[in-house]
C-alpha positions as CSV (number, residue, x, y, z in Angstrom):
1,M,0.0,0.0,0.0
2,E,1.3,3.5,-0.9
3,T,2.1,5.6,2.1
4,Q,0.8,9.1,2.6
5,Q,4.4,10.4,2.3
6,S,4.9,8.6,-1.1
7,K,1.6,9.9,-2.3
8,L,2.7,13.4,-1.4
9,T,6.1,12.9,-3.1
10,N,4.4,11.6,-6.3
11,T,2.0,14.5,-6.4
12,T,4.8,17.0,-5.9
13,R,6.9,15.4,-8.6
14,K,4.0,15.6,-11.1
15,T,3.4,19.3,-10.4
16,T,7.1,20.2,-10.6
17,K,8.1,18.0,-13.5
18,L,11.1,16.9,-11.4
19,T,12.4,13.3,-11.7
20,V,14.0,13.4,-8.2
21,L,12.9,15.9,-5.5
22,P,15.3,17.7,-3.2
23,D,15.0,15.4,-0.2
24,E,14.8,12.2,-2.1
25,K,17.7,9.7,-1.7
26,V,20.0,9.0,-4.7
27,S,22.6,6.2,-4.7
28,I,26.2,7.1,-4.1
29,G,27.2,6.1,-7.6
30,Q,24.4,8.2,-9.2
31,S,25.1,11.1,-6.9
32,A,28.8,11.0,-7.9
33,L,28.0,11.0,-11.6
34,L,25.3,13.6,-11.5
35,G,27.3,15.8,-9.1
36,L,30.2,15.7,-11.6
37,Q,27.8,16.9,-14.3
38,H,27.0,20.1,-12.3
39,V,30.8,20.6,-11.7
40,M,31.5,20.4,-15.4
41,A,28.8,22.9,-16.3
42,M,30.0,25.6,-13.9
43,D,33.3,26.9,-15.2
44,V,34.6,27.4,-11.7
45,Y,38.2,27.7,-12.8
46,V,37.5,30.8,-15.0
47,V,37.3,33.4,-12.2
48,P,40.6,32.5,-10.5
49,F,42.2,32.3,-14.0
50,L,41.0,35.8,-14.9
51,I,42.2,37.2,-11.5
52,A,45.6,35.6,-12.0
53,M,45.8,37.2,-15.5
54,L,44.5,40.6,-14.5
55,I,46.9,41.1,-11.5
56,G,49.9,39.3,-13.1
57,L,50.3,36.3,-10.8
58,Q,53.0,33.8,-11.6
59,T,52.2,30.2,-12.8
60,G,52.6,28.7,-9.3
61,Q,50.5,31.4,-7.7
62,A,47.8,31.0,-10.3
63,S,47.6,27.3,-9.8
64,A,47.4,27.7,-6.0
65,L,44.6,30.2,-6.4
66,I,42.7,27.8,-8.7
67,Q,43.1,25.0,-6.2
68,S,41.9,27.2,-3.3
69,T,38.9,28.3,-5.3
70,F,37.8,24.7,-6.0
71,I,38.2,23.7,-2.3
72,A,36.3,26.8,-1.2
73,A,33.5,26.2,-3.7
74,G,33.2,22.6,-2.5
75,L,33.1,23.4,1.2
76,A,30.6,26.3,0.6
77,T,28.4,24.0,-1.5
78,I,28.2,21.4,1.2
79,I,27.6,24.0,4.0
80,Q,24.8,25.7,2.0
81,T,23.1,22.5,0.7
82,H,23.3,20.3,3.8
83,F,23.5,22.6,6.8
84,C,22.2,26.1,6.0
85,M,19.7,26.8,3.2
86,K,19.1,23.1,2.6
87,L,18.3,23.6,-1.1
88,P,20.0,22.1,-4.1
89,M,22.5,24.8,-4.4
90,A,26.1,24.9,-5.8
91,Q,28.5,27.6,-4.8
92,G,31.3,29.0,-6.9
93,P,33.5,32.1,-7.3
94,S,31.7,35.2,-8.3
95,Y,32.5,37.5,-11.3
96,V,31.1,40.5,-9.4
97,P,34.3,41.3,-7.3
98,L,36.7,41.2,-10.2
99,G,37.0,45.0,-10.7
100,A,37.2,45.6,-6.9
101,I,39.9,42.9,-6.5
102,V,42.1,44.5,-9.3
103,G,41.5,48.0,-7.8
104,I,42.3,47.0,-4.2
105,Y,45.4,45.1,-5.4
106,A,46.8,48.0,-7.3
107,A,45.9,50.6,-4.6
108,S,47.6,48.5,-1.9
109,G,51.0,48.4,-3.7
110,S,50.4,45.0,-5.5
111,G,52.4,41.9,-4.5
112,D,51.9,40.1,-1.2
113,L,50.5,43.2,0.5
114,G,48.0,43.8,-2.3
115,W,46.7,40.2,-2.0
116,S,46.6,40.2,1.8
117,T,44.6,43.4,1.7
118,I,42.0,41.8,-0.6
119,L,41.7,38.8,1.7
120,G,41.4,40.9,4.8
121,A,38.6,43.0,3.3
122,S,36.9,39.9,2.1
123,L,37.1,38.4,5.6
124,V,35.5,41.4,7.2
125,G,32.8,41.6,4.5
126,A,31.9,37.9,5.0
127,I,31.4,38.5,8.8
128,L,29.0,41.3,8.0
129,V,27.0,39.0,5.7
130,I,26.8,36.4,8.5
131,I,25.4,39.1,10.9
132,L,22.8,40.2,8.3
133,G,21.5,36.6,8.1
134,Y,21.7,35.7,11.8
135,T,19.8,38.9,12.8
136,G,17.2,38.3,10.1
137,I,17.7,41.8,8.7
138,F,18.3,40.6,5.1
139,N,15.1,38.6,5.1
140,K,13.1,41.7,6.2
141,I,14.6,43.5,3.2
142,V,13.5,40.7,0.9
143,Q,10.0,40.6,2.3
144,T,9.6,44.4,2.0
145,F,11.2,45.0,-1.4
146,I,10.9,41.8,-3.5
147,P,7.3,40.7,-4.4
148,P,6.7,38.1,-7.2
149,I,6.8,40.7,-10.0
150,V,10.2,41.9,-8.9
151,G,11.5,38.4,-8.1
152,G,10.4,37.2,-11.5
153,T,12.1,40.1,-13.2
154,I,15.3,39.4,-11.3
155,I,15.2,35.7,-12.4
156,F,14.6,36.8,-16.0
157,V,17.5,39.2,-16.1
158,V,19.8,36.6,-14.5
159,G,19.3,34.4,-17.6
160,L,19.3,37.3,-20.0
161,S,22.5,38.8,-18.7
162,L,24.4,35.5,-18.9
163,M,23.4,34.8,-22.5
164,P,25.8,37.4,-24.2
165,V,28.6,36.1,-22.0
166,G,28.0,32.5,-23.2
167,L,27.7,33.6,-26.8
168,S,30.5,36.2,-26.9
169,D,33.2,34.9,-24.5
170,N,32.6,31.2,-24.8
171,I,31.6,30.8,-28.5
172,F,32.4,33.8,-30.8
173,N,35.7,34.7,-29.0
174,G,36.5,31.3,-27.5
175,A,40.2,30.6,-27.4
176,G,42.0,27.8,-29.2
177,A,39.8,27.6,-32.3
178,S,38.4,29.7,-35.1
179,I,34.9,31.3,-34.8
180,Q,33.5,28.7,-37.4
181,Q,34.9,25.8,-35.3
182,N,33.6,27.3,-32.1
183,I,30.1,27.7,-33.6
184,Y,30.1,24.1,-34.9
185,L,31.2,22.8,-31.5
186,A,28.6,24.9,-29.6
187,L,25.9,23.7,-32.0
188,I,26.9,20.1,-31.5
189,S,26.8,20.2,-27.7
190,A,23.5,22.2,-27.8
191,V,21.9,19.7,-30.2
192,V,23.1,16.7,-28.2
193,L,21.7,18.3,-25.0
194,M,18.3,18.9,-26.6
195,I,18.2,15.4,-28.1
196,C,18.9,13.8,-24.7
197,V,16.3,15.9,-22.9
198,M,13.7,15.1,-25.6
199,L,14.5,11.3,-25.4
200,G,13.8,11.6,-21.7
201,T,10.6,13.5,-22.2
202,V,9.2,11.2,-24.9
203,F,10.2,7.8,-23.6
204,H,9.9,8.6,-19.8
205,Q,11.5,5.7,-17.9
206,K,13.4,4.3,-20.9
207,G,14.8,7.7,-21.7
208,R,15.4,8.8,-18.1
209,L,19.1,8.1,-18.3
210,F,19.5,10.4,-21.3
211,R,17.7,13.3,-19.6
212,I,19.5,13.1,-16.2
213,G,22.8,12.7,-17.9
214,S,22.1,15.2,-20.7
215,V,24.7,17.8,-19.7
216,I,27.6,15.5,-19.2
217,I,26.7,13.6,-22.4
218,A,26.6,16.9,-24.4
219,L,30.0,17.9,-22.9
220,I,31.6,14.5,-23.7
221,V,30.3,14.5,-27.3
222,G,31.3,18.1,-27.8
223,S,34.9,17.3,-26.5
224,I,35.1,14.3,-28.8
225,A,34.1,16.5,-31.8
226,A,36.7,19.1,-30.7
227,N,39.4,16.4,-30.6
228,M,38.4,15.3,-34.1
229,I,38.9,18.8,-35.5
230,G,42.2,19.2,-33.6
231,V,41.2,21.9,-31.0
232,L,41.2,19.8,-27.8
233,D,44.4,20.6,-26.0
234,L,45.3,18.1,-23.2
235,S,48.9,19.1,-22.8
236,A,48.2,20.9,-19.4
237,V,46.6,17.7,-18.2
238,S,49.7,15.5,-18.8
239,Q,51.9,18.1,-17.1
240,A,49.8,18.6,-14.0
241,K,50.4,16.6,-10.8
242,W,47.9,14.1,-9.5
243,F,48.1,15.5,-5.9
244,S,49.3,18.8,-4.6
245,M,48.7,20.6,-1.3
246,P,46.5,23.8,-1.2
247,Q,47.6,27.1,0.3
248,I,48.0,27.3,4.1
249,P,46.9,30.6,5.9
250,F,49.7,32.6,7.5
251,A,52.3,30.4,5.8
252,D,51.6,31.0,2.2
253,F,49.6,34.2,2.6
254,S,48.5,36.6,5.3
255,F,45.7,39.2,6.0
256,S,45.9,43.0,6.1
257,F,43.1,45.3,7.0
258,N,42.6,48.6,5.3
259,I,39.5,50.8,5.9
260,S,39.1,51.9,2.2
261,A,39.5,48.3,1.0
262,I,37.0,47.0,3.6
263,M,34.4,49.7,2.6
264,T,34.9,48.8,-1.1
265,M,34.4,45.1,-0.4
266,V,31.3,45.8,1.8
267,I,29.7,47.5,-1.3
268,I,30.7,44.4,-3.4
269,Y,29.0,42.1,-0.9
270,I,25.8,44.1,-1.0
271,V,25.8,43.8,-4.8
272,L,26.7,40.1,-4.5
273,M,23.7,39.5,-2.2
274,A,21.3,41.3,-4.6
275,E,22.6,39.0,-7.3
276,T,22.5,35.8,-5.3
277,T,18.9,36.5,-4.3
278,G,18.0,36.1,-8.0
279,T,19.7,32.7,-7.9
280,W,17.7,31.6,-4.9
281,F,14.4,32.6,-6.5
282,A,15.4,30.8,-9.7
283,I,16.1,27.5,-7.8
284,S,13.0,27.9,-5.7
285,N,10.9,28.3,-8.8
286,V,12.5,25.3,-10.6
287,I,11.8,23.0,-7.7
288,D,8.4,24.6,-7.0
289,Q,9.1,25.2,-3.3
290,P,8.6,28.8,-2.1
291,L,11.4,30.2,0.0
292,T,10.7,30.4,3.8
293,D,11.9,33.1,6.1
294,K,14.1,30.6,7.8
295,Q,15.7,29.4,4.6
296,I,16.5,33.0,3.5
297,N,18.1,33.8,6.8
298,R,20.1,30.5,6.9
299,G,21.0,31.1,3.2
300,V,22.5,34.5,4.0
301,V,24.4,32.9,6.9
302,G,25.6,30.1,4.6
303,E,26.7,32.6,2.0
304,G,28.7,34.5,4.6
305,I,30.3,31.3,6.0
306,G,31.2,30.2,2.4
307,C,32.9,33.6,1.7
308,F,34.6,33.5,5.1
309,I,36.1,30.1,4.3
310,A,37.1,31.2,0.9
311,S,39.1,34.1,2.4
312,L,40.7,31.8,5.0
313,L,41.8,29.5,2.0
314,G,43.3,32.5,0.2
315,S,40.5,32.7,-2.4
316,T,37.8,35.2,-3.5
317,P,34.1,35.3,-2.5
318,V,31.9,32.4,-3.5
319,T,28.1,32.6,-4.2
320,G,25.2,30.6,-5.5
321,Y,25.4,29.7,-9.2
322,S,22.2,30.3,-11.2
323,T,23.6,27.9,-13.9
324,N,22.6,25.0,-11.7
325,A,18.9,26.0,-11.7
326,G,18.9,25.6,-15.4
327,V,20.7,22.2,-15.1
328,I,18.0,21.0,-12.6
329,S,15.3,22.1,-15.0
330,I,16.9,20.2,-17.9
331,T,17.7,17.0,-16.0
332,G,14.8,16.9,-13.5
333,I,17.3,16.0,-10.7
334,A,17.0,18.2,-7.7
335,S,18.4,15.9,-5.0
336,R,20.5,17.6,-2.4
337,R,22.7,14.5,-2.3
338,V,23.8,15.3,-5.9
339,F,24.9,18.7,-4.8
340,I,26.8,17.4,-1.8
341,A,28.5,15.1,-4.2
342,A,29.3,18.1,-6.4
343,G,30.9,19.8,-3.4
344,I,33.0,16.7,-2.7
345,W,34.1,16.7,-6.4
346,F,35.2,20.3,-6.0
347,I,37.3,19.4,-3.0
348,V,38.9,16.4,-4.9
349,F,39.7,18.7,-7.9
350,G,41.2,21.2,-5.4
351,F,43.7,18.6,-4.2
352,S,44.4,17.2,-7.7
353,G,45.9,19.4,-10.3
354,K,45.4,16.8,-13.0
355,L,41.7,16.5,-12.5
356,A,41.3,20.3,-12.4
357,A,43.3,20.6,-15.6
358,L,41.0,18.0,-17.2
359,I,37.9,20.1,-16.5
360,S,39.7,23.2,-17.7
361,A,40.6,21.5,-21.0
362,I,37.0,21.3,-22.1
363,P,36.8,23.8,-25.0
364,S,34.9,27.0,-24.1
365,A,32.7,26.7,-27.1
366,V,31.5,23.2,-26.0
367,I,30.6,24.6,-22.6
368,G,29.0,27.6,-24.3
369,G,26.6,25.5,-26.3
370,V,25.2,24.0,-23.1
371,F,25.5,27.3,-21.1
372,V,23.3,29.4,-23.4
373,I,20.5,26.9,-23.3
374,V,20.8,26.8,-19.5
375,C,20.5,30.7,-19.5
376,G,17.4,30.5,-21.7
377,I,15.8,28.0,-19.2
378,I,16.6,30.4,-16.3
379,A,15.0,33.3,-18.1
380,I,11.8,31.3,-18.8
381,S,11.7,30.4,-15.1
382,G,11.4,34.2,-14.4
383,L,8.5,34.5,-16.8
384,Q,6.7,31.6,-15.0
385,V,7.0,33.4,-11.7
386,M,5.3,36.4,-13.2
387,K,2.6,34.6,-15.3
388,N,-0.1,34.8,-12.6
389,E,0.6,38.4,-11.7
390,H,-1.5,41.3,-13.0
391,I,0.7,43.2,-15.5
392,G,-0.6,46.8,-15.5
393,E,1.2,49.9,-16.8
394,K,3.3,50.1,-13.7
395,E,4.4,46.5,-13.9
396,M,5.4,46.9,-17.5
397,Y,7.9,49.5,-16.5
398,V,9.1,47.5,-13.5
399,I,9.9,44.6,-16.0
400,A,11.0,46.6,-19.1
401,I,13.5,49.1,-17.6
402,P,15.6,46.4,-15.8
403,V,15.6,44.3,-19.0
404,I,16.8,47.3,-21.0
405,L,19.4,48.1,-18.3
406,T,20.7,44.5,-18.3
407,L,21.3,44.5,-22.1
408,A,22.8,48.0,-22.0
409,L,25.3,47.2,-19.2
410,T,26.2,43.9,-20.7
411,L,27.0,45.6,-24.0
412,L,28.6,48.7,-22.3
413,P,32.2,49.2,-23.7
414,D,34.9,48.5,-21.0
415,D,36.7,51.8,-21.8
416,F,33.6,53.8,-20.8
417,L,32.9,51.7,-17.7
418,Y,36.5,52.2,-16.4
419,S,36.2,56.0,-16.9
420,L,33.4,56.1,-14.3
421,P,33.9,56.6,-10.6
422,T,35.1,53.4,-8.8
423,T,31.9,52.8,-6.9
424,V,29.8,53.1,-10.0
425,Q,32.1,50.7,-11.8
426,Y,31.4,48.1,-9.1
427,L,27.7,48.5,-9.5
428,F,27.5,48.7,-13.3
429,G,30.0,45.8,-13.5
430,S,27.1,43.5,-12.4
431,P,24.1,44.0,-14.7
432,I,22.1,41.6,-12.5
433,A,22.6,43.6,-9.3
434,T,21.9,46.9,-11.0
435,A,18.7,45.6,-12.7
436,A,17.6,44.1,-9.4
437,L,18.0,47.4,-7.6
438,V,16.2,49.3,-10.3
439,A,13.3,46.8,-10.3
440,I,13.0,47.2,-6.5
441,I,13.1,51.0,-6.7
442,L,10.6,51.3,-9.6
443,N,8.2,48.9,-7.8
444,K,8.2,51.2,-4.8
445,I,8.1,54.7,-6.4
446,L,5.8,54.2,-9.4
447,P,2.1,54.7,-8.7
448,R,-0.2,51.7,-9.1
449,S,-3.1,52.3,-11.7
450,K,-6.5,52.5,-10.1
């Protein structure tokens, strides 16, 4: 006889179109494979690679930063998924602080002092985030300023702002291949992804394996195609060590505290929290579970703890990745066990230079083909949040202006951005955060039609 709990689970699964719900158990083998799929779709190595390039770190320092970032992402993912927010959530390094990191590094005299000043400011900022979550202040802000029309808009612009990045950086300007080759590889991985998802949709149980493994299958097929046309470079994999120790605090790096740097990083964390709120709404919508007050407060605490650990490991702030909401929607797998496995994979990669190099070797165009579809899924999730809301004249502007701003800031030339005051650069450098703030403000100041 079917129990009440299993009836509830089956009903929830039908309404959410998920194959596996967040609290359902998945075998260790399946969790490991599906967790690896999330890791491969996340591009975690890109942010530390960009930082190393922008501030001129040497090869050994760059490798150490990448290792620390993987380990920080893994620990933060496990903390957020298992202990704090308890949602299927993967954490990774954020692009938001890039400009601030470069600015603080240069202003602090570069070198060891520059890096220790960045880590000290990040540490203090993370403590502030933990306090906001523990006191419930951040949740009150969300309740007051982010109704469904604003939340849906934020989710939509999350997907929208990431699309040009996937198309331009990963495909049109992807390194190691011509634009024609990159477009072919992106099309191959995108088509394989869609075929796998459709097989799962049409054949249900028989095609289930294709749907839940759609991302990893697409990446493997895309990499094979890249190898066939001679653009898959595995030289870094052969040179990397199987095992290497990560950085040790106060031995390999230290912390310095500068008031200006701390104030700068506090601004960055505020922008970061505005952005990660969109990720939480996106995941909440995909799994069809509204966020509770307790979850939001614990999520902010988890975000702060993750950033605190990242600083202690000598890395930069980590935050929830919206990419994974799209992957959940595509595969139908929302089990928290899968994300805990993803966190463990991150830690393994952090201790193994060879495995991290293998992930880094996947051509950017192959990842881009999957990434842009994931972005589209996220944007549609935002529309689903708004579909039951009354769209009057006020609501049209609340939605339209942030969308326009997102596209404008995404396409804004770097030369003009860097000519603006530093604080404005930090804000405009994150189209998602800027659009979110504008949506909140417009929703409060525009009069509602009678």
